[in-house]
C-alpha positions as CSV (number, residue, x, y, z in Angstrom):
1,M,260.9,96.6,133.1
2,P,258.7,93.5,133.2
3,R,259.5,91.3,130.2
4,N,258.9,87.7,129.1
5,S,260.6,85.1,131.2
6,N,261.7,82.1,129.1
7,N,259.5,83.6,126.4
8,S,256.4,82.3,128.1
9,T,255.1,84.9,130.5
10,K,253.7,88.2,129.2
11,R,254.7,91.3,131.2
12,K,252.0,92.9,133.2
13,M,251.9,96.3,134.8
14,D,249.2,98.1,136.8
15,L,248.8,101.8,136.1
16,G,249.9,102.6,139.6
17,E,253.1,100.6,139.3
18,D,256.3,102.5,139.1
19,V,257.7,103.0,135.6
20,S,260.9,101.9,137.2
21,S,259.8,98.3,136.3
22,L,260.2,99.4,132.6
23,F,263.9,100.3,133.1
24,G,265.2,98.0,135.8
25,K,264.0,94.5,135.0
26,R,264.9,92.4,138.0
27,S,266.5,89.0,137.4
28,K,268.0,86.2,139.4
29,T,271.8,86.6,139.4
30,S,274.2,83.8,140.2
31,S,277.2,84.3,142.3
32,N,279.6,84.0,139.3
33,S,277.9,87.0,137.6
34,T,278.1,89.6,140.3
35,V,278.4,93.1,139.1
36,N,281.7,94.8,140.0
37,R,280.7,97.0,143.0
38,S,283.8,99.2,143.2
39,R,282.0,101.9,141.4
40,T,282.9,105.5,140.7
41,K,281.3,107.9,143.1
42,G,279.3,110.9,141.8
43,T,281.2,113.3,144.0
44,E,284.5,112.8,142.0
45,E,286.1,115.7,140.2
46,A,285.2,115.8,136.5
47,P,288.1,116.3,134.1
48,T,287.2,118.4,131.1
49,V,288.7,116.1,128.4
50,F,286.7,113.0,127.3
51,N,288.7,109.8,127.8
52,Q,287.3,106.8,126.0
53,K,289.4,104.3,128.0
54,K,288.0,105.8,131.2
55,C,284.5,105.5,129.7
56,N,285.2,101.9,128.8
57,A,286.4,101.1,132.3
58,W,283.4,102.9,133.8
59,F,281.2,100.5,131.7
60,R,283.0,97.5,133.2
61,Q,281.9,98.5,136.7
62,Y,278.3,97.6,135.7
63,S,278.8,94.6,133.4
64,T,279.5,91.1,134.7
65,P,282.3,88.6,134.1
66,S,279.9,86.4,132.2
67,S,278.7,89.2,129.9
68,P,281.6,91.8,129.9
69,D,280.2,93.7,126.9
70,T,276.6,94.1,128.2
71,I,275.2,95.8,131.2
72,G,272.1,93.8,132.3
73,P,269.1,94.7,134.5
74,E,271.0,94.5,137.8
75,G,273.8,96.7,136.4
76,V,271.3,99.2,135.1
77,E,269.7,99.5,138.5
78,M,273.1,100.1,140.1
79,F,273.9,102.7,137.4
80,C,270.7,104.5,138.3
81,R,271.5,104.5,142.0
82,D,275.0,105.7,141.4
83,L,273.7,108.4,139.1
84,N,271.2,109.4,141.8
85,V,268.2,109.2,139.6
86,E,265.1,107.1,139.8
87,P,264.8,104.5,137.0
88,E,261.5,106.1,136.0
89,N,263.2,109.5,135.5
90,I,262.6,110.3,131.8
91,A,266.2,111.4,131.5
92,L,267.0,107.6,131.4
93,L,264.8,107.2,128.4
94,V,266.5,110.2,126.7
95,L,269.9,108.7,127.6
96,S,268.9,105.4,126.1
97,W,267.8,107.2,122.9
98,K,271.2,109.0,122.8
99,M,272.9,105.6,123.0
100,G,270.6,104.0,120.5
101,A,269.9,101.2,123.0
102,K,267.9,98.5,121.4
103,Q,266.6,96.6,124.4
104,M,265.1,98.0,127.6
105,G,267.1,97.2,130.7
106,Y,270.3,96.5,128.7
107,F,273.2,98.6,127.5
108,T,275.9,97.1,125.2
109,L,279.4,98.5,125.2
110,Q,278.9,99.8,121.7
111,E,275.7,101.7,122.7
112,W,277.3,103.0,125.9
113,L,280.3,104.5,124.0
114,L,278.1,105.9,121.2
115,G,275.9,107.8,123.6
116,L,278.5,108.9,126.1
117,T,281.0,109.9,123.5
118,D,278.3,112.2,122.0
119,L,277.7,113.6,125.5
120,Q,281.4,113.7,126.2
121,C,280.9,112.0,129.5
122,D,283.3,109.5,131.0
123,S,282.3,109.7,134.6
124,L,279.2,109.9,136.9
125,A,280.0,113.5,137.7
126,K,280.0,114.5,134.0
127,L,276.8,112.7,133.3
128,Q,275.1,114.1,136.4
129,A,276.0,117.5,135.0
130,K,274.3,116.6,131.8
131,L,270.9,115.6,133.2
132,N,269.4,119.0,132.8
133,Y,270.5,119.0,129.2
134,L,268.9,115.6,128.6
135,H,265.6,116.9,130.0
136,S,266.0,120.0,127.8
137,L,266.0,117.9,124.7
138,L,262.3,117.0,125.4
139,L,261.4,120.7,125.0
140,D,262.4,120.6,121.3
141,S,259.5,119.4,119.2
142,S,261.6,117.4,116.7
143,H,263.7,115.8,119.4
144,F,260.6,114.9,121.4
145,K,259.0,113.3,118.4
146,S,262.1,111.2,117.7
147,I,262.3,110.1,121.4
148,Y,258.6,109.3,121.4
149,R,258.9,107.1,118.3
150,Y,262.1,105.5,119.7
151,A,260.2,104.6,122.9
152,F,257.9,102.3,121.0
153,D,260.6,100.0,119.7
154,F,262.7,100.3,122.8
155,S,259.9,99.1,125.1
156,R,258.2,96.4,123.0
157,D,259.0,92.7,123.2
158,K,261.4,92.0,120.4
159,D,259.4,89.1,119.2
160,Q,256.3,91.3,118.9
161,R,255.5,94.0,116.3
162,S,253.0,95.7,118.7
163,L,253.3,97.1,122.2
164,D,251.1,95.5,124.9
165,I,248.6,97.9,126.2
166,E,249.8,98.1,129.8
167,T,253.4,98.9,128.8
168,A,252.0,101.4,126.2
169,K,250.0,103.2,129.0
170,A,253.1,103.3,131.2
171,M,255.2,104.8,128.5
172,L,252.5,107.2,127.4
173,G,252.2,108.4,131.0
174,L,256.0,108.9,131.1
175,L,256.0,110.9,127.8
176,L,252.7,112.7,127.7
177,G,251.6,112.7,131.3
178,R,252.4,116.4,131.8
179,Q,251.3,117.7,128.5
180,W,248.2,116.0,127.3
181,S,245.1,116.7,129.4
182,L,243.1,114.0,127.7
183,L,245.6,111.2,128.6
184,N,243.6,109.9,131.6
185,S,240.4,109.8,129.5
186,F,242.4,107.9,126.8
187,F,243.5,105.4,129.4
188,Q,239.9,104.9,130.5
189,F,238.9,104.4,126.9
190,L,241.6,101.8,126.4
191,D,240.5,100.0,129.6
192,Q,237.0,99.4,128.3
193,S,237.9,98.9,124.6
194,R,238.8,95.9,122.5
195,Y,242.4,97.0,122.1
196,R,245.0,94.9,123.9
197,V,248.0,96.1,121.9
198,L,249.0,99.3,120.0
199,N,250.8,99.1,116.7
200,K,253.4,101.7,115.7
201,D,251.0,103.6,113.5
202,Q,248.5,104.0,116.4
203,W,251.3,104.9,118.8
204,C,252.7,107.6,116.5
205,N,249.2,109.0,115.8
206,V,248.5,109.4,119.5
207,L,251.3,111.9,119.7
208,E,250.0,113.8,116.6
209,F,246.4,113.7,118.1
210,S,247.6,115.1,121.4
211,R,249.3,118.0,119.6
212,A,246.6,118.7,117.0
213,V,243.2,118.2,118.6
214,D,241.8,120.6,121.2
215,V,240.5,119.4,124.5
216,D,236.9,120.2,123.4
217,L,237.4,118.2,120.2
218,K,235.9,120.9,118.1
219,N,238.7,120.9,115.6
220,Y,238.7,117.1,115.2
221,D,238.2,116.2,111.6
222,V,236.0,113.1,111.4
223,D,237.0,112.7,107.7
224,G,240.7,112.9,108.6
225,A,243.2,110.1,108.3
226,W,243.2,109.2,112.0
227,P,243.4,105.5,112.9
228,V,240.0,104.0,113.7
229,M,241.1,103.7,117.4
230,L,241.2,107.5,117.7
231,D,237.9,107.9,115.9
232,E,236.4,105.5,118.5
233,F,238.1,107.4,121.3
234,V,236.6,110.7,120.2
235,E,233.1,109.1,119.9
236,W,233.5,107.4,123.3
237,L,234.6,110.7,124.9
238,K,231.6,112.6,123.3
239,V,229.2,110.0,124.6
240,N,230.7,110.3,128.1
241,R,230.3,114.1,127.8
242,G,226.8,113.8,126.5
243,E,227.8,115.3,123.1
244,S,227.5,112.2,120.9
245,N,226.5,112.9,117.3
246,I,225.6,109.3,116.5
247,Q,222.7,109.2,114.1
């Protein structure tokens, strides 16, 4: 999760770079802020009754003495390793949505308890058993839309209202890569366009466009209420297909 360092350096990401950089921001960690490494193993037996005190203690295994109520980037990476999932696994985004996590690469104790109480998970074994359920939420249209909209605010710099284009492409790839056949064409359009950020209206309309407009673009309404960016994308794609209607 590449982010600003000292609020001065804009995060950058190549299309080929792992989405893991979105979820596991690496940081320099001093010796007095080492994460507790005596972590619960995923092979443990999972009791059936949710125990909030146990869930709280589990959280402390990933937080640091200097920030006991926050799991930072190093702790998130350790959590992913213990959970035996890659940081770019979309289940981590769904879990963050369940928690209502506000900042990528960080979980507060309040967020942790909110999400894991809802999932009734107080151990790695229980959460591992819920991974398929987290994936299944993406199959529900209304849940997917909520997760998609959440991803915009979750992944943007908190001092910015828009999402930088490289992070936007990485998140779009994670969310729409397997279901929108025009996504690569859209990325090519963005690369040669004037757009360097996406605002929330554009972000949300990309999802609606991917659902509503056919690959051949024949049902695209030029008089519809699409953002100008998507009008330009359609015209660019038609030109590249030799189908432009420019008069």
